DSSP file (Angstrom, degrees, kcal/mol; ACC not computed):
  #  RESIDUE AA STRUCTURE BP1 BP2  ACC     N-H-->O    O-->H-N    N-H-->O    O-->H-N    TCO  KAPPA ALPHA  PHI   PSI    X-CA   Y-CA   Z-CA
    1    1 A M              0   0    0      0, 0.0    76,-0.2     0, 0.0    74,-0.2   0.000 360.0 360.0 360.0 149.9  -88.7   78.9  115.3
    2    2 A A        -     0   0    0     74,-1.8     2,-0.4    72,-0.5    72,-0.3  -0.360 360.0-111.9 -78.2 157.3  -91.3   80.1  112.8
    3    3 A I        -     0   0    0     74,-0.2     2,-0.4    76,-0.1    51,-0.3  -0.763  28.3-132.9 -87.3 132.9  -90.7   82.5  110.0
    4    4 A I        -     0   0    0     49,-3.1     2,-0.3    -2,-0.4    49,-0.2  -0.741  25.3-168.6 -86.4 131.9  -92.5   85.9  110.5
    5    5 A T     >  -     0   0    0     -2,-0.4     4,-2.2    74,-0.1     5,-0.2  -0.864  31.7-122.2-118.2 156.0  -94.3   87.1  107.4
    6    6 A E  H  > S+     0   0    0     -2,-0.3     4,-2.3     1,-0.2    28,-0.1   0.903 112.2  56.0 -60.0 -42.4  -95.9   90.5  106.7
    7    7 A T  H  4 S+     0   0    0      1,-0.2    -1,-0.2     2,-0.2    73,-0.1   0.902 113.4  39.1 -59.1 -43.1  -99.3   88.9  106.2
    8    8 A A  H  4 S+     0   0    0      1,-0.2    -1,-0.2    71,-0.1    -2,-0.2   0.798 116.9  49.9 -79.2 -28.9  -99.3   87.3  109.6
    9    9 A L  H  < S+     0   0    0     -4,-2.2     2,-0.5    70,-0.1    23,-0.3   0.795  82.1 103.9 -79.4 -28.7  -97.7   90.3  111.4
   10   10 A K     <  +     0   0    0     -4,-2.3     2,-0.3    -5,-0.2    23,-0.2  -0.380  60.8  87.3 -61.1 109.0 -100.1   92.9  110.0
   11   11 A S  E    S-A   32   0A   0     21,-1.2    21,-2.7    -2,-0.5     2,-0.4  -0.972  81.9 -73.8-178.4 179.1 -102.4   93.6  112.9
   12   12 A D  E     -A   31   0A   0     98,-0.5    98,-3.0    -2,-0.3     2,-0.4  -0.834  49.7-170.4 -95.4 140.7 -103.0   95.6  116.0
   13   13 A W  E     -AB  30 109A   0     17,-3.4    17,-3.3    -2,-0.4     2,-0.4  -0.990  19.6-144.2-137.3 141.1 -100.8   94.7  119.0
   14   14 A F  E     - B   0 108A   0     94,-3.1    94,-2.6    -2,-0.4     2,-0.5  -0.808  19.8-140.0 -93.8 143.6 -100.7   95.5  122.7
   15   15 A Y  E     - B   0 107A   0     -2,-0.4     2,-0.5    13,-0.3    92,-0.2  -0.932  18.3-171.5-104.3 128.0  -97.2   95.8  124.3
   16   16 A L  E     - B   0 106A   0     90,-3.0    90,-2.5    -2,-0.5    72,-0.2  -0.978  17.1-136.6-118.7 124.5  -96.9   94.3  127.8
   17   17 A A  E >   - B   0 105A   0     -2,-0.5     3,-2.7    88,-0.2    88,-0.2  -0.348  54.9 -62.0 -68.7 160.3  -93.8   94.8  129.9
   18   18 A K  T 3  S+     0   0    0     86,-2.0    -1,-0.2     1,-0.3     3,-0.1  -0.162 124.9   1.8 -48.2 129.6  -92.6   91.7  131.7
   19   19 A E  T 3  S+     0   0    0      1,-0.2     2,-0.3    -3,-0.1    -1,-0.3   0.490  95.4 137.8  68.0   7.4  -95.2   90.5  134.3
   20   20 A Q    <   -     0   0    0     -3,-2.7    -1,-0.2     1,-0.0     2,-0.2  -0.652  50.8-130.0 -79.9 138.3  -97.7   93.2  133.2
   21   21 A L        -     0   0    0     -2,-0.3     2,-0.4    -3,-0.1    -4,-0.1  -0.619  21.4-108.7 -88.4 148.6 -101.3   91.9  132.9
   22   22 A L        -     0   0    0     -2,-0.2    -1,-0.1    -6,-0.1    -6,-0.0  -0.628  22.1-151.9 -77.4 127.5 -103.4   92.7  129.9
   23   23 A D    >   -     0   0    0     -2,-0.4     3,-2.5     1,-0.1    -1,-0.0  -0.895   4.3-155.2 -96.6 109.0 -106.2   95.1  130.5
   24   24 A P  T 3  S+     0   0    0      0, 0.0    90,-0.4     0, 0.0    -1,-0.1   0.687  93.6  54.0 -62.2 -16.3 -108.9   94.2  128.0
   25   25 A A  T 3  S+     0   0    0     88,-0.1    91,-0.2    90,-0.1    -3,-0.0   0.375  80.1 130.6 -95.7   4.2 -110.2   97.7  128.0
   26   26 A A    <   -     0   0    0     -3,-2.5    88,-0.2     1,-0.1    -4,-0.0  -0.267  41.0-166.3 -60.0 142.0 -106.8   99.3  127.2
   27   27 A T        +     0   0    0     86,-0.1     2,-0.7     2,-0.0    -1,-0.1   0.349  59.9  96.4-110.7   3.6 -106.9  101.8  124.4
   28   28 A S        +     0   0    0    -13,-0.1   -13,-0.3    11,-0.0     2,-0.3  -0.859  50.1 135.8 -99.6 115.6 -103.1  102.0  123.8
   29   29 A F        -     0   0    0     -2,-0.7    11,-2.9   -15,-0.1     2,-0.4  -0.960  44.2-123.8-151.7 165.0 -102.0   99.7  121.0
   30   30 A F  E     -AC  13  39A   0    -17,-3.3   -17,-3.4    -2,-0.3     2,-0.5  -0.894  13.7-147.5-114.1 145.5  -99.7   99.6  117.9
   31   31 A T  E     -AC  12  38A   0      7,-2.6     7,-2.1    -2,-0.4     2,-0.5  -0.965   9.3-161.2-112.3 125.8 -100.6   98.8  114.4
   32   32 A L  E     +AC  11  37A   0    -21,-2.7   -21,-1.2    -2,-0.5     2,-0.3  -0.926  27.1 147.3-106.6 123.4  -98.0   97.0  112.2
   33   33 A R  E >   - C   0  36A   0      3,-2.2     3,-2.0    -2,-0.5    16,-0.1  -0.901  63.4 -14.5-160.9 125.2  -98.6   97.3  108.5
   34   34 A D  T 3  S-     0   0    0     -2,-0.3     3,-0.1     1,-0.3   -28,-0.0   0.835 125.0 -50.6  53.5  41.0  -96.4   97.5  105.4
   35   35 A G  T 3  S+     0   0    0      1,-0.2    14,-1.6    13,-0.1     2,-0.3   0.488 116.5 109.2  80.3   2.8  -93.2   98.3  107.3
   36   36 A R  E <   -CD  33  48A   0     -3,-2.0    -3,-2.2    12,-0.2     2,-0.5  -0.867  54.8-150.7-114.8 147.0  -94.9  101.2  109.3
   37   37 A I  E     +CD  32  47A   0     10,-2.4     9,-3.2    -2,-0.3    10,-1.1  -0.972  18.3 177.7-114.3 125.4  -95.9  101.4  113.0
   38   38 A T  E     -CD  31  45A   0     -7,-2.1    -7,-2.6    -2,-0.5     2,-0.4  -0.829  19.4-131.9-119.8 165.3  -98.8  103.6  114.0
   39   39 A S  E >   -C   30   0A   0      5,-0.5     3,-2.1    -2,-0.3    -9,-0.2  -0.960  69.2 -13.9-126.0 133.2 -100.3  104.1  117.4
   40   40 A N  T 3  S-     0   0    0    -11,-2.9    -1,-0.1    -2,-0.4   -10,-0.1   0.790 122.2 -55.3  54.2  36.9 -103.8  104.0  118.7
   41   41 A G  T 3  S+     0   0    0      1,-0.2    -1,-0.3   -12,-0.2   -11,-0.1   0.516  98.9 140.9  79.2   4.8 -105.5  104.1  115.3
   42   42 A R    <   -     0   0    0     -3,-2.1    -1,-0.2     1,-0.1    -2,-0.0  -0.343  53.0-135.1 -77.3 163.7 -103.7  107.3  114.2
   43   43 A V  S    S+     0   0    0     -5,-0.1    -1,-0.1     2,-0.1     2,-0.1   0.849  77.0  89.4 -86.7 -38.7 -102.4  107.8  110.6
   44   44 A D  S    S-     0   0    0      1,-0.1    -5,-0.5    -5,-0.1     2,-0.2  -0.374  80.7-119.2 -67.2 135.9  -99.0  109.2  111.4
   45   45 A A  E     -D   38   0A   0     -7,-0.1    -7,-0.3     1,-0.1    -1,-0.1  -0.501  21.1-169.9 -75.0 141.3  -96.2  106.7  111.7
   46   46 A V  E    S-     0   0A   0     -9,-3.2    15,-1.7     1,-0.2     2,-0.3   0.367  70.9 -28.4-105.5  -1.5  -94.3  106.5  115.0
   47   47 A G  E     -DE  37  60A   0    -10,-1.1   -10,-2.4    13,-0.3     2,-0.3  -0.986  60.1-108.4 175.1-172.7  -91.7  104.1  113.6
   48   48 A T  E     -DE  36  59A   0     11,-2.0    11,-3.2    -2,-0.3     2,-0.3  -0.865  20.1-152.7-135.4 167.8  -90.8  101.4  111.1
   49   49 A Y  E     - E   0  58A   0    -14,-1.6     2,-0.4    -2,-0.3     9,-0.2  -0.994   4.1-156.8-145.7 155.0  -90.0   97.7  111.1
   50   50 A L  E     - E   0  57A   0      7,-1.9     7,-2.8    -2,-0.3     2,-0.4  -0.985  15.0-141.2-127.8 139.7  -88.1   95.2  109.1
   51   51 A I  E     + E   0  56A   0     -2,-0.4     2,-0.3     5,-0.2     5,-0.2  -0.866  21.0 173.9-102.8 133.7  -88.7   91.4  109.0
   52   52 A A  E >   - E   0  55A   0      3,-3.2     3,-1.3    -2,-0.4     2,-0.4  -0.752  57.5 -69.6-141.2  90.2  -85.8   89.0  109.0
   53   53 A G  T 3  S-     0   0    0     -2,-0.3   -49,-3.1     1,-0.3    -1,-0.1  -0.488 119.3  -1.7  69.2-120.2  -86.6   85.3  109.3
   54   54 A S  T 3  S+     0   0    0     -2,-0.4    20,-2.5   -51,-0.3     2,-0.3   0.315 128.6  66.8 -88.3   8.7  -88.0   84.5  112.8
   55   55 A K  E <   -EF  52  73A   0     -3,-1.3    -3,-3.2    18,-0.2     2,-0.4  -0.913  57.1-163.6-128.5 154.8  -87.4   88.1  114.0
   56   56 A A  E     -EF  51  72A   0     16,-1.9    16,-3.4    -2,-0.3     2,-0.6  -0.995  14.6-149.2-132.4 133.5  -88.9   91.5  113.3
   57   57 A V  E     -EF  50  71A   0     -7,-2.8    -7,-1.9    -2,-0.4     2,-0.4  -0.915  11.1-163.3-108.9 118.6  -87.0   94.7  114.4
   58   58 A L  E     -EF  49  70A   0     12,-3.6    12,-2.8    -2,-0.6     2,-0.5  -0.846   1.9-163.6-101.5 133.4  -89.2   97.6  115.3
   59   59 A T  E     -EF  48  69A   0    -11,-3.2   -11,-2.0    -2,-0.4     2,-0.6  -0.961   2.3-162.1-120.1 113.7  -87.7  101.1  115.5
   60   60 A F  E     -EF  47  68A   0      8,-3.2     8,-2.4    -2,-0.5     2,-0.4  -0.853  15.5-142.3 -94.9 120.5  -89.7  103.8  117.3
   61   61 A T        -     0   0    0    -15,-1.7     2,-0.4    -2,-0.6     6,-0.1  -0.702  17.8-169.4 -87.5 129.4  -88.5  107.3  116.4
   62   62 A R    >   -     0   0    0      3,-0.5     3,-0.6    -2,-0.4     5,-0.0  -0.959  19.8-140.2-122.2 139.0  -88.5  109.8  119.2
   63   63 A K  T 3  S+     0   0    0     -2,-0.4    -1,-0.1     1,-0.2     4,-0.1   0.948  97.4  23.1 -61.2 -55.1  -88.0  113.5  118.8
   64   64 A D  T 3  S+     0   0    0      2,-0.1    -1,-0.2     0, 0.0     0, 0.0   0.112 121.6  49.7-106.2  21.1  -85.9  114.3  121.8
   65   65 A A  S <  S-     0   0    0     -3,-0.6    -3,-0.5    29,-0.0     3,-0.1  -0.975  91.8 -81.4-151.5 160.7  -84.3  110.9  122.6
   66   66 A P        -     0   0    0      0, 0.0    -2,-0.1     0, 0.0    29,-0.0  -0.230  64.9 -80.2 -61.0 158.0  -82.5  108.1  120.8
   67   67 A D        -     0   0    0     -6,-0.1     2,-0.6     1,-0.1    26,-0.5  -0.213  38.5-128.3 -58.7 149.6  -84.6  105.6  118.9
   68   68 A F  E     -F   60   0A   0     -8,-2.4    -8,-3.2    24,-0.1     2,-0.5  -0.915  25.6-159.1-101.5 119.5  -86.4  102.9  120.9
   69   69 A I  E     -FG  59  91A   0     22,-2.4    22,-3.1    -2,-0.6     2,-0.4  -0.882  10.4-176.0-108.5 129.6  -85.6   99.5  119.3
   70   70 A M  E     -FG  58  90A   0    -12,-2.8   -12,-3.6    -2,-0.5     2,-0.6  -0.990  10.4-156.3-125.5 130.0  -87.8   96.4  119.9
   71   71 A T  E     -FG  57  89A   0     18,-3.2    18,-2.5    -2,-0.4     2,-0.4  -0.925   8.2-157.9-107.1 122.3  -87.0   92.9  118.6
   72   72 A L  E     -FG  56  88A   0    -16,-3.4   -16,-1.9    -2,-0.6     2,-0.4  -0.804   7.6-165.1 -97.4 138.6  -89.9   90.5  118.1
   73   73 A T  E     -FG  55  87A   0     14,-2.2    14,-1.6    -2,-0.4     2,-1.0  -0.989  18.2-143.6-128.5 129.2  -89.2   86.8  118.1
   74   74 A A        +     0   0    0    -20,-2.5   -72,-0.5    -2,-0.4    12,-0.1  -0.793  25.7 173.8 -87.2 102.4  -91.5   84.1  116.9
   75   75 A T        +     0   0    0     -2,-1.0    -1,-0.2   -74,-0.2     2,-0.1   0.565  50.0  81.8 -91.1  -9.4  -90.7   81.3  119.4
   76   76 A S  S    S-     0   0    0      2,-0.2   -74,-1.8     1,-0.1     3,-0.0  -0.368  89.1-111.4 -89.4 173.9  -93.3   78.8  118.3
   77   77 A E  S    S+     0   0    0    -76,-0.2     2,-0.4     1,-0.1   -74,-0.2   0.736 102.1  41.7 -75.7 -23.1  -93.2   76.4  115.4
   78   78 A V        -     0   0    0    -76,-0.1     2,-0.4     2,-0.0    -2,-0.2  -0.979  59.9-172.9-128.8 137.7  -95.9   78.3  113.5
   79   79 A F        +     0   0    0     -2,-0.4     2,-0.2   -76,-0.2   -71,-0.1  -0.959  32.0 129.2-129.4 114.9  -96.5   82.0  113.0
   80   80 A N  S >  S-     0   0    0     -2,-0.4     3,-1.8   -72,-0.1    -2,-0.0  -0.775  74.3 -69.3-146.2-170.0  -99.7   83.0  111.3
   81   81 A K  T 3  S+     0   0    0      1,-0.3   -73,-0.0    -2,-0.2    -2,-0.0   0.689 128.5  57.3 -64.4 -17.4 -102.7   85.3  111.7
   82   82 A A  T 3  S+     0   0    0      2,-0.0     2,-0.3    27,-0.0    -1,-0.3   0.560  76.3 113.6 -89.0  -9.1 -103.9   83.1  114.6
   83   83 A T    <   -     0   0    0     -3,-1.8     3,-0.1     1,-0.2    26,-0.1  -0.486  47.2-170.6 -65.6 124.6 -100.7   83.6  116.6
   84   84 A A        +     0   0    0     -2,-0.3    25,-3.2     1,-0.1     2,-0.3   0.745  57.7  33.7 -93.7 -25.4 -101.6   85.6  119.7
   85   85 A I  E     - H   0 108A   0     23,-0.2     2,-0.3   -72,-0.0    23,-0.2  -0.960  51.6-171.1-137.7 152.2  -98.3   86.5  121.2
   86   86 A L  E     - H   0 107A   0     21,-2.0    21,-2.7    -2,-0.3     2,-0.2  -0.995  34.4-111.5-134.9 140.4  -94.7   87.4  120.3
   87   87 A Q  E     -GH  73 106A   0    -14,-1.6   -14,-2.2    -2,-0.3     2,-0.5  -0.554  36.2-164.9 -67.2 134.4  -91.7   87.8  122.5
   88   88 A A  E     -GH  72 105A   0     17,-2.5    17,-1.6    -2,-0.2     2,-0.5  -0.922   9.9-175.7-131.9 106.3  -90.7   91.5  122.5
   89   89 A D  E     -GH  71 104A   0    -18,-2.5   -18,-3.2    -2,-0.5     2,-0.3  -0.901  11.9-161.6-104.4 124.2  -87.3   92.5  123.8
   90   90 A A  E     -GH  70 103A   0     13,-2.9    13,-2.5    -2,-0.5     2,-0.4  -0.823  10.6-178.8-110.6 144.0  -86.7   96.3  123.9
   91   91 A R  E     +GH  69 102A   0    -22,-3.1   -22,-2.4    -2,-0.3     2,-0.3  -0.999  12.4 151.3-139.6 138.0  -83.5   98.2  124.1
   92   92 A Y  E     - H   0 101A   0      9,-1.9     9,-3.1    -2,-0.4     2,-0.3  -0.988  39.9-103.6-159.7 163.8  -82.8  101.9  124.2
   93   93 A R        -     0   0    0    -26,-0.5     2,-0.4    -2,-0.3     7,-0.1  -0.693  23.7-156.6 -93.4 143.1  -80.4  104.6  125.5
   94   94 A I    >   -     0   0    0      5,-0.5     3,-2.1     3,-0.4   -29,-0.0  -0.975  32.6-103.0-117.2 132.5  -81.1  106.7  128.6
   95   95 A A  T 3  S+     0   0    0     -2,-0.4     3,-0.1     1,-0.3   -30,-0.0  -0.262 105.8  14.3 -54.5 133.1  -79.3  110.0  128.9
   96   96 A G  T 3  S+     0   0    0      1,-0.2     2,-0.5     0, 0.0    -1,-0.3   0.456 104.0 105.9  82.6   1.2  -76.4  109.8  131.4
   97   97 A V    <   -     0   0    0     -3,-2.1    -3,-0.4     2,-0.1     2,-0.2  -0.957  66.2-132.7-117.9 129.5  -76.4  106.0  131.5
   98   98 A N  S    S+     0   0    0     -2,-0.5     2,-0.0    -3,-0.1    -3,-0.0  -0.555  72.1   8.6 -76.2 142.5  -73.7  104.0  129.8
   99   99 A G  S    S-     0   0    0     -2,-0.2    -5,-0.5     2,-0.0     2,-0.4  -0.245 100.5 -51.9  83.9-174.7  -74.9  101.1  127.7
  100  100 A L        -     0   0    0     -7,-0.1     2,-0.3    -2,-0.0    -7,-0.2  -0.811  41.2-129.1-104.4 140.1  -78.5  100.2  126.7
  101  101 A A  E     - H   0  92A   0     -9,-3.1    -9,-1.9    -2,-0.4     2,-0.4  -0.684  31.3-156.5 -78.7 140.7  -81.5   99.8  129.0
  102  102 A A  E     - H   0  91A   0     -2,-0.3     2,-0.4   -11,-0.2   -11,-0.2  -0.972  15.3-178.5-128.1 137.2  -83.2   96.5  128.3
  103  103 A Y  E     - H   0  90A   0    -13,-2.5   -13,-2.9    -2,-0.4     2,-0.4  -0.993  15.7-147.2-131.3 139.1  -86.7   95.4  128.9
  104  104 A Q  E     + H   0  89A   0     -2,-0.4   -86,-2.0   -15,-0.2     2,-0.3  -0.867  37.0 138.7-101.8 140.6  -88.4   92.0  128.2
  105  105 A G  E     -BH  17  88A   0    -17,-1.6   -17,-2.5    -2,-0.4     2,-0.3  -0.848  40.4-110.4-158.7-165.8  -92.0   92.0  127.2
  106  106 A T  E     -BH  16  87A   0    -90,-2.5   -90,-3.0    -2,-0.3     2,-0.5  -0.998  11.3-140.4-143.3 141.1  -94.7   90.5  125.0
  107  107 A L  E     -BH  15  86A   0    -21,-2.7   -21,-2.0    -2,-0.3     2,-0.5  -0.918  21.8-162.4 -98.7 131.6  -96.8   91.7  122.1
  108  108 A V  E     -BH  14  85A   0    -94,-2.6   -94,-3.1    -2,-0.5   -23,-0.2  -0.965  22.5-117.3-117.3 125.7 -100.3   90.4  122.3
  109  109 A R  E     -B   13   0A   0    -25,-3.2     2,-0.9    -2,-0.5   -96,-0.3  -0.377  20.4-132.5 -63.8 133.1 -102.5   90.5  119.2
  110  110 A R        +     0   0    0    -98,-3.0   -98,-0.5     1,-0.2    -1,-0.1  -0.786  32.6 171.9 -87.5 105.6 -105.6   92.8  119.6
  111  111 A V        +     0   0    0     -2,-0.9     2,-0.3     1,-0.2    -1,-0.2   0.634  59.7   5.5 -96.8 -15.1 -108.3   90.5  118.3
  112  112 A T  S    S-     0   0    0      2,-0.0     2,-0.7     0, 0.0    -1,-0.2  -0.975  77.0-101.0-157.8 164.5 -111.4   92.6  119.1
  113  113 A E        -     0   0    0     -2,-0.3     2,-0.3    -3,-0.1   -88,-0.1  -0.850  36.4-160.3 -97.1 119.6 -112.3   96.0  120.5
  114  114 A F        -     0   0    0     -2,-0.7     2,-0.4   -90,-0.4    -2,-0.0  -0.730   2.2-160.9 -96.8 146.9 -113.3   95.8  124.1
  115  115 A R        -     0   0    0     -2,-0.3     2,-0.5     2,-0.0   -89,-0.1  -0.988  19.6-125.9-126.2 137.8 -115.3   98.6  125.8
  116  116 A T        -     0   0    0     -2,-0.4     2,-0.5   -91,-0.2    -2,-0.0  -0.715  26.7-148.3 -80.3 127.2 -115.5   99.2  129.5
  117  117 A I        -     0   0    0     -2,-0.5     2,-0.4     2,-0.0    -1,-0.0  -0.855  10.0-163.1-100.9 126.3 -119.2   99.2  130.5
  118  118 A T        -     0   0    0     -2,-0.5    -2,-0.0     2,-0.0     0, 0.0  -0.892  18.5-126.0-108.1 139.1 -120.2  101.5  133.3
  119  119 A K              0   0    0     -2,-0.4    -2,-0.0     1,-0.1     0, 0.0  -0.606 360.0 360.0 -82.4 141.9 -123.5  101.0  135.1
  120  120 A P              0   0    0      0, 0.0    -1,-0.1     0, 0.0    -2,-0.0   0.498 360.0 360.0 -67.2 360.0 -125.8  104.1  135.3
């Protein structure tokens, strides 16, 4: 597995839950930069992340609920600015449920800004 670096991870990313299709006109994305996570181009951080070898652990802080933890894994031999996807496994607690809820997903690098065009 490849080593994740800050330089290669620094970007905008879409999160797709397992089997969810990418909507190229989606406006919901995360920006990873310098250990901070921001959302949809806003300035305020919604969480932090740490890089450890072939993994990066993202912690999304939520006001009225336990933190949402996502582990990114570089499963290919190379991870650089051209890498388009990362495996993203999320775990978090749900009130009244024992154990952690787990979701498998993917982060897809946002490489351009798409706009939905409507005809007049």
